[in-house]
N, C-alpha and C positions, 0 to 999 in steps of 0.2 A: 495384440498381441491379441492369437488364436483364443475362440473359444472353443470351449472342448469338445462343441457339436459339427463343427466345425469338420475334426479332423480328419474323415471319409472322402471328398467331394471327391468327384467324379462323375461322367454320363449322370445324368439324372432318371430313370425311366420314367417313364406312361403304362398309368394300366388302359389295355380297352376292354376293363372286365362288367360293361355290364352289363347285365341280367341280358343271355345269348338267347331265347325263345321267348318267344308271347307268356305259353305252359310257365316256361322259371318263373319270369314273372309275377303272374298273377299268383305260383307258389309262396312266393316272398311276401304279395300283398297278402296273401291268408294268414302266413306266418306272423305277421305282422297287426293284423286287427284282427289275430285271436279265432281265426273262424276253421283251422285247417284242425278235427276233429282229432284226428287220429297221423302217424307218419307214414301211415301202409297206404293211407288215401293220396299223398303226394309221391308223383313218378318220379321210382328212383333214379339215381346218374349216377355214377363213375365222378369222384372227385380227381382234378384234373389242374394244370399249371396255369398258375394269372398271365392272357395273354402281356406280352410289354415288346415292346420292336428291339429296348438297348439291354447290351449283356446276358450275363448269366446267370444261375445264383437263384440267391437268398435277393442280391439286391436287386432281380428283376420281379422280384416275386415269388418266382420258379417254385412253388410251394400246393401245395395242396389246398382246393378252395373247400370251406365248409357250404351246403346244399342247403336247399331251405326242407330236403326231408332231414334232418340233423338237429331242429329246431320250431318242428310240429308245435301245437297247443296242448296238445297232450303227450309228448316227449318231451324228457326231465332232460335239459339241459346239459350238459356232459358237467361233472365235479372233476375227476382224476382223470389222472392217465391213460387211465383202460381206457376208461368211457373215451375218453380224448382219440384215441389212438384207433377206435369205434368209427370216431365220428367221421377222422379224420384217413379211412381207409389202410392202414397203416399204421407199423410199432414205430415204435418214435424212445431211441436209448433215453433210459432217465438217469439224471447224477443230483443225487444229492446237495452236492457242494457247487452246483449249475449257479451262479449269481444269475438273480432273475432282471429281464431285461428291464430297457424304462419304455414308454412309448406314447407318443405326444399326437392326437387326431386332433384336426380341426376340421368340418362340418361347416363348410363353406357355402354358402349362397350358387357358387358355379361347381366349386368342387370338393372332392375330400382331399386331406390332404393329409399323411402319417411318415411318422420315421418314430423308429426302433433302434437306438442303440445300448449295447450289453457291457458298456462302462467303459471298454476298450474302442470302441468304435464302433460309425453308424454300420447297421450292415442289414437297413433297409430305408429305403425313400422311397415312396412313388407319390402319383394321384392317382384320382377318375373322375370322369367334368360327368358330378352327379346330377346337376342342372338345378337343385333343386328349392332358388329362385326366380325363376323361370317363369315368366312368365304370372307372378304372386301376386296379386293385390294386396295391399298391408290388410289386413285381419280375417285374409280368406283360407281353409283349409287347403295344406299340403298335399299337389301332383299325387296320388296312388301308386303311381312311378315312377319319378321320383325317392319317391321314397325308398320304393322297392333296389333306386340302382346305389339306393344309401346304403343299405343292409347288406347288396351284395359286396360292397366297398368294402366295408367292419370289415365282414370274413375274411379279404382277404387280410387284413389287419391281425385279425385271430390267428388266423392260418403263421402268417410270421411267427408273428408272440413263441407259440406254440412250436415250432422248432426253433428257434430260438433258446426257451428257456429251459429247451434239454427235455421237454413232453408237459409242462408244467402249464396247464390250463391257465390262460388271465385271468377267470375271475376267484383264486385263491389269494391273487394279489394286485388288486385294483389300486391301491396303496402307488402302484408303478404302472398306469397308467391314468392318463388325464385326456377325458378330452370337454372340448368348447364348441360354443354353436356362435356361427356372428348372425346377421344383419337376418336373412332366410328367415330362420328362427327367431330371430328377435321381434317379426311383425307377421307372423302365422300368427292361425286363430288358436291353435294346439299344436306343441312343438312334439305330442305325448307319443306318437308313431317312431318318431328317432330316439328320443329318449328312450323308450321302448326296448330297440334293438341293439343299442348303445349296451344299457344291463346285458339282456343276455349274451351276445356276443361279447362283450368285453369289461363286464362283470364292475361295470361303473357309471362314473353316476354322472352324467351330462350334461354339461354348467353349460347354460345360457349364458352370456355375456354382454356386459354393456356398450355400448360405439365408447365410451371415453375407456374400460378397461380393456377393447380392443386396442384403441390408438397409442392407450401408453404397454402395452404388450407387444403390439410391432418392432413400436417405440425401439425399445428393449433389446428385438432381436435384430431389428437393424442396422443399430449403434456399439451393438455387441464388437469388440476389436479394437474403435478408434478410441485416441485420447483423453483420457478425461478429461470434460469442460469443453470439448466439442460442441457449438451451436448447430445443432441440426435442427432442417424443416423438412420432414417425413411426407408423404401423399400416399397412402397407399390405399389402392383400390382395389376395389373387392365387386364383386358382378352384382350390386344391391346399395353399394355405399362406400364411399369412402370416407376415410379417417384419415386429418389433416394435425397432424403430433409438431410441438415446438419445447423446446428443450436443451438438454445441453447431456452426450454421453458421459457413461459414471456411472460407477455405483448408488450417485443419491439420485440417481434421474428422476429431474425436478423437469415434467412435464405438464404441458395443457392440448388440452385436446377437444376437437372438433370435428362436428361430423357432418360430409353434405350427400344429401339424397341421391347420390350422381352413381352409376357405376358398371357393366362391362353391358347388361342387362336390362341397364334401364329404357332404351328403346331398341323396340321389334322392328326386323330387319323386313321391309314390305321389300317380296320378291319379285314386281311386279313392276318397282320403280329405279330408274337406271343408278348405272355407279354415283353418273354428278351427282343428281337427285337425293339420295338414299343421304349421301357423304355431306350435302349441301344441311337438307334436311335436322342430324343428327348435328352438327355441329349451332346451328341456329338455337339448337334447344337448350344442347349446355351450355352454353355463354347465357342465356338466360333463367338458367339454376343456376351458373357460378354468377353473375350476377344478383340473383335474390340474395346469394345469403356473403353477400361481399365484406357488411357490416359484420360477421363473423367471421369472417378471414381474417380483418381490420383490430376486430378486439382480442383475436387469437393473439394477433402476432408485439398490439400491445405491452401485451404482461411481458413477454419477453425486450423492450424498445434495443437490443443491442443488435437483434436481430431484423432490425431496417438498416442498408446499407452497409453493412460489415461482409467486407472485404471477406471476411475468411468464414463464412456461413456456410455448411454444407445443406445445397438443397436436393431428397435424397424421393426416390417412388418404385412402391415394392408391389406387389400382387403378377400374378399368375400371366393380367394383360403386359406391364410394361416387363417382366421376366426373359416371357415368349418374344418381345417387339426386340430385347436385346437381341439377341437369341437370331432371331430373324438377321435383321440388320449387320451382324457380323459374318453371319451365314453359314453356323453353325451345323454339319452336318448329322451331329449328336448333339444334342443339349449340355452343355458341360459348365459345372457351377462352374467353376472356376476362370471361366473366361467371359460369366455373365456377373460374377459380384463385384460392384463398385466400376463395373463400365460407364462409362459415358458414351447418352444418349441418342448426345451431337443438339444437331440442329433440331431441334420439334418439326419443322417441315418436315422430315424422316419419316416422323411417326402420319402428317398424311398422307407424303406420299407410299407408304407399306400400303396402307389404310386402301388407300384405293387400288391399288397392281392385286390387293386380297378380293375386292369384292370385284374387277377384274376380270379376273386370273378363270371366273365361274368355275370352279373346280372345291369349292371350298367340299361338300359333304363327299369329296372322296380322297381330303387329305388326310394321311396315319392314315391310309388300309391297302398297303404297297404288305407283295409279303415280306418277309423276314431276310435279313439281307440287305435289301435295299438300301437306299441313303434316302433318297430325291424318293418323291408322293407323285399326285393329279398335281398339276399347276408346277411341276419342277419344283413344290414345297419340301421340307424334310419330314420324312416320315414321325418324327417323334413328333411330329403338331396336329392333334388330335380335330376329328372334324369339327367337335361341341366347341375346342375356343376360337378355332381357323375361323367358325358361324361368330363366336361374339369378339372374335378384333378387331376390321371395322370400324367399331361402335366405342370399342373398346380404346384404341389408340385416338379418335374426335373425342373422347372422354379428358381422356388423360393428357390431350395439349390442352387442352380449357384451361385443366384447374392450374397444368403443370407454370402452363403463362401466366396462371394470376396470384402465386405466389411465388415468382423467379420474377415480377412487374413486383408485387408490396413488398420480395426485401432487396432489390436492388438485386440480383444476381444474374448472371446472363444462361438463359437457357441452354445455350452448349453444353454447359457442364452440369447438366442435372444427369448426377448419381446412381445407378440401378443397383437397387439390393437382391441378392439373393436369402438372404436371412431375412426372419420376420416373425411373425405372431408364433408361429407352429417351431421355430427356435427358443423362442421364446419358453415357451412351456419346456423343450427337452433342456434347457440351460438349470429353469428350477429343478423336473427330478431330480437330474442328475449332481447338483447341490445338495441337493435332497440325502440321495442317496451319499454322499460322501461324507455328512455330518451322522448318517447313523453308521458307518460302517466302522 
């Protein structure tokens, strides 16, 4: 059975909407720190379309982007349709009968992911590489540039909401918006700057969720549509952590979760090291961390005895590294959720080969920079592969291999049958919002 939020699965667009200039980044930092004293002090920008490689219209966030000048410390946040029109740079038709959309946002360690649903179909789904957790040490403050990039991504979400809702600002319908933060926000010294951006731009309260809740929600999203009672082990690999969830699909969602401090941004790439040395070092470190958490995995699996040696168990992986790898291995010129969801990764050695190919190409920083209309980027990689994602893929692939091999070995599953899920935490949040909407309609 298809979930409600899967009714609009086409090529997923990708943002390249980080602050485009140093001046703009500084402006966002002023806004978020509360140091911008007056809107006039900020450089005036003309709202422009979000940059995307795939499709057109609202599906690629082709709508005006709220600029820092609309959110200065002194300027009042737009509270009504007219004020939002002014901030958005144009008039919008307002229909009192227009149903308010649902919007789910995940602020991850690597990316900001969002989806807007008008009650009938998804009207926008995309992500931006904000790199919020890149280089972050536990207990340290977030990089102001990454916070600014996160705020800029949230402005795209606000713009998409505004356009979909017929001019109604998101602040008047906060119950229709849900925003959660994951590992980077769990581990940083102060998540307030990001919470402030979410509140000002979306009118919603940021919820920093625990690793256990993250794993349970990811499991719910990934297993939606599977037969009730299907036993699954899910690896949700993010930027800074991986949640391993074991349970059965269905309404009861009996799920246990363990979190392992491994993600695609765990290891920093040494630009002066050879590809072979880089991969060997990453593999060695990943194996050591997995080995150190072997008892955690064993304890987790012992809570579902059938997970060991049961031929019917599904081993699934989700997260940006997993879905990107599946799309690259399938040779997709455009990212297509339908082709990625429930695809088999094949032998995990394919991921190791992909990691080596990405490192050897020597053009990772140029990925995703080709002109609109082209399908292949630098190094013959598809243009939807962003530079930040390409840079994190080699280490991400190696980490995913070690995690998947450990899980497959523990449950006795053939590693060739590991399934990729394009549905995850974001979809679980959206499903919850749509269910709540249905109950109150």
